[in-house]
C-alpha positions, -999 to 999 in steps of 0.1 A, spaced: 248 201 -755 264 196 -719 300 195 -718 310 160 -701 348 164 -707 368 159 -674 397 176 -661 406 155 -629 443 165 -615 448 185 -645 443 152 -665 421 160 -694 396 133 -710 365 135 -733 344 122 -705 347 109 -671 344 72 -676 373 54 -674 382 19 -671 389 5 -637 422 -15 -631 411 -52 -638 412 -77 -666 396 -52 -695 429 -31 -690 453 -58 -692 473 -52 -725 473 -28 -757 448 -47 -778 421 -44 -751 427 -8 -744 429 3 -780 394 -15 -782 383 6 -753 396 37 -767 378 31 -799 343 25 -781 348 59 -764 360 53 -730 378 87 -715 408 68 -697 419 37 -685 435 27 -653 460 2 -668 460 -31 -646 484 -33 -618 521 -37 -622 544 -53 -603 582 -61 -598 597 -88 -622 593 -119 -623 556 -115 -628 533 -134 -607 514 -166 -616 478 -167 -619 456 -197 -617 446 -217 -645 411 -224 -634 382 -204 -626 390 -170 -618 356 -153 -620 322 -163 -604 289 -144 -606 260 -142 -584 227 -140 -607 192 -126 -604 165 -144 -611 165 -131 -645 200 -142 -647 214 -108 -649 248 -105 -628 241 -88 -596 278 -95 -583 310 -109 -596 337 -123 -576 376 -126 -588 408 -142 -575 429 -128 -605 460 -110 -593 478 -82 -608 496 -86 -643 512 -119 -651 532 -100 -677 567 -89 -679 570 -54 -665 587 -43 -698 562 -56 -718 533 -37 -700 554 -5 -703 560 -7 -741 524 -10 -747 515 20 -724 539 40 -741 527 31 -777 490 34 -766 494 68 -750 510 81 -782 483 71 -802 456 84 -782 470 115 -764 437 128 -756 426 101 -735 437 95 -698 463 69 -691 467 61 -653 490 33 -642 481 9 -614 508 -1 -592 517 -25 -567 552 -33 -548 567 -45 -515 567 -17 -491 603 -8 -497 611 27 -506 639 17 -533 612 -6 -552 587 22 -552 613 46 -568 625 20 -594 590 11 -609 577 48 -605 607 62 -627 600 35 -654 561 46 -653 570 84 -658 592 76 -687 562 59 -701 544 91 -710 515 80 -684 496 109 -672 494 99 -633 498 64 -611 473 46 -589 484 30 -558 465 -3 -553 463 -6 -517 431 -24 -521 435 -59 -536 419 -83 -511 434 -115 -522 465 -132 -532 486 -102 -532 478 -92 -494 491 -125 -486 524 -110 -497 524 -83 -475 509 -60 -502 474 -46 -516 448 -44 -487 477 -52 -462 488 -21 -468 453 -2 -471 442 -15 -440 473 4 -419 469 42 -424 507 43 -414 519 27 -441 494 43 -465 508 77 -455 544 65 -456 544 49 -494 524 78 -506 550 100 -492 577 81 -510 556 82 -543 553 121 -541 589 121 -534 602 101 -561 575 111 -590 561 140 -605 530 122 -617 498 128 -601 491 105 -571 459 87 -565 457 63 -536 432 34 -539 415 23 -509 403 -9 -495 364 -10 -484 378 -38 -461 381 -17 -431 362 -5 -406 364 34 -411 374 45 -448 379 75 -434 412 67 -416 431 55 -448 419 85 -467 433 108 -442 466 90 -442 467 92 -481 461 130 -476 485 134 -450 511 116 -472 504 141 -499 482 123 -519 467 145 -550 434 121 -551 416 91 -536 397 63 -556 374 39 -543 363 13 -536 383 -15 -546 368 -53 -542 351 -67 -508 363 -98 -497 339 -125 -506 333 -165 -508 306 -169 -533 292 -201 -524 296 -239 -516 287 -267 -539 267 -290 -516 270 -322 -535 309 -321 -532 307 -299 -499 338 -277 -512 339 -241 -516 327 -229 -552 345 -222 -575 376 -242 -566 408 -250 -585 418 -286 -583 392 -290 -552 406 -260 -536 392 -224 -533 402 -189 -521 383 -160 -508 383 -133 -539 372 -98 -544 335 -90 -550 323 -63 -574 293 -55 -594 257 -38 -588 254 -53 -554 283 -34 -542 273 3 -555 256 15 -520 284 2 -498 306 23 -525 284 55 -524 285 53 -484 322 53 -483 325 80 -510 302 102 -489 320 95 -456 352 110 -474 335 137 -493 321 153 -460 348 142 -437 362 178 -426 398 162 -428 395 150 -460 371 174 -476 380 188 -512 402 158 -519 395 150 -555 378 113 -559 376 90 -582 344 67 -578 342 28 -581 317 2 -574 290 -10 -592 287 16 -618 266 4 -646 250 29 -666 248 67 -667 225 71 -637 250 53 -613 275 76 -627 258 108 -621 248 97 -585 285 92 -578 295 126 -593 270 141 -571 284 127 -542 316 144 -551 335 122 -576 354 139 -606 358 108 -627 345 72 -623 355 40 -631 341 10 -645 349 -26 -646 321 -53 -640 295 -36 -664 323 -38 -692 331 -72 -688 292 -82 -686 284 -63 -717 316 -51 -737 331 -19 -743 305 1 -761 286 4 -730 303 37 -729 284 53 -758 251 50 -738 265 63 -706 280 92 -724 250 102 -740 228 95 -712 249 116 -692 250 141 -712 209 143 -719 206 142 -681 227 171 -676 209 192 -705 175 187 -689 189 197 -658 207 225 -669 240 219 -656 265 229 -683 299 212 -667 305 181 -645 318 207 -622 283 222 -619 268 192 -604 298 179 -586 289 171 -550 258 188 -550 242 158 -531 269 158 -504 252 181 -480 221 161 -478 243 134 -458 240 135 -423 247 112 -392 216 95 -379 213 118 -350 209 150 -371 178 139 -388 145 156 -381 126 135 -359 95 157 -362 90 148 -399 65 127 -406 54 106 -438 25 82 -448 22 58 -475 -4 66 -502 -20 39 -526 -28 51 -560 -61 30 -565 -67 37 -604 -30 18 -609 -31 -6 -582 -34 -45 -595 -45 -59 -561 -17 -83 -559 -16 -77 -522 20 -77 -517 21 -46 -496 -6 -60 -475 12 -91 -468 46 -76 -461 31 -49 -441 9 -74 -422 34 -100 -416 69 -78 -410 62 -42 -403 31 -26 -385 -1 -39 -400 -10 -3 -415 -26 -16 -447 -62 -29 -447 -74 -54 -470 -113 -57 -480 -132 -77 -507 -162 -61 -524 -162 -73 -557 -126 -68 -561 -99 -68 -535 -92 -33 -521 -62 -21 -501 -59 11 -480 -33 25 -454 -43 31 -419 -27 64 -413 -31 59 -377 -5 26 -376 16 37 -407 50 48 -394 62 60 -431 89 30 -432 87 29 -472 84 -10 -472 54 -10 -493 67 15 -519 99 -7 -522 80 -38 -529 52 -29 -551 57 -42 -585 39 -13 -602 59 19 -605 46 49 -587 14 33 -574 25 36 -538 41 69 -527 49 86 -494 34 118 -486 51 143 -460 27 160 -437 25 197 -436 29 216 -403 -2 223 -384 -13 188 -394 -23 161 -368 -3 129 -368 -29 102 -366 -4 76 -351 8 98 -324 -22 122 -318 5 152 -319 4 180 -342 33 181 -368 54 211 -361 82 209 -389 106 223 -363 139 200 -365 161 228 -346 163 205 -314 175 174 -336 204 190 -353 226 193 -324 249 166 -305 238 180 -276 200 176 -275 206 138 -287 215 112 -265 225 89 -295 254 111 -299 281 99 -324 317 111 -323 328 122 -360 
């Protein structure tokens, strides 16, 4: 069987699945249960200075639900740990002693003062933890105090604090990045310049989940008042994958180890993050929705996938998808695809025709001769993939790539397959600087 053991920054764990710094990693009892279920590691919920913060005693979480009531997204306004620092450190020490083969990373957040970081780093190192994660991403509550995302949005602060941590600790330093920024490459570059051993991303996204239209108040609210929170869950996965890809392919950050976070709910999600360059993956929302035992399906699913594909270790598949990500102006504009409808599995629902007729290129004909029949008009199809995306029957509509020498009926031109003129900035007026 494939070996899914992870070696990230010299930190070994039996699998790459770590619980992210969040409510599930808040205390000893939770982490013990997680390790009993099979998680490879945890990032302990963010520690801060004493006295501890005070959390709200009202709604902390809100969900965005799909039509089947599955959780699509989750919003939280919970702050960092509200338990004394000494209590957390004692529990970390016990858990690591009892589970020496599991990764124990400790998330940290203190004010931007060198002595504050020096003090807490020494205490964490003494606990036996394997590494630290600098929380530069929390978008609510702590950011208003000059920490979390308030640091993560300023590359100079990231570099400065990271350098302090590398100076005052021997532990591997992982910098957790905020997605609430225009270009995630800038903070990643700053982390690397400060000496970070790795980056993790993404932290949660600023969000307001809704409005109660009867009371005309933000929802949820505590005593009639609400605050923006951090959004996570399956809905953020595409955003997270993009940001991971941007760092993985950036020449100035290429090679820096990445711990992927954001909407990872099953083994397939994890495999995608690993293929995009991640050495480990961190999970929160899925565990909060389904419980800790989901890691067992994640491990078996990833192992089976690797067996089928012939990957013996995680390193053999890590980063394989990164070269496929390009800037738009490097795409091959001579490549042509057309939609094809498989008639023997088509249920004649007509959704493809409606959406193409109303919102796309009027490229699907609808006829009725005893039964409804839908066909793609190659002369009008631009290969947009909308019909494939909305068809309720898997594999009934697919895309066919025209081969060199075929005639594109829409343009009347012969497909050349030559993309050389579209791989350089000089030949493209839509040049985008890196």
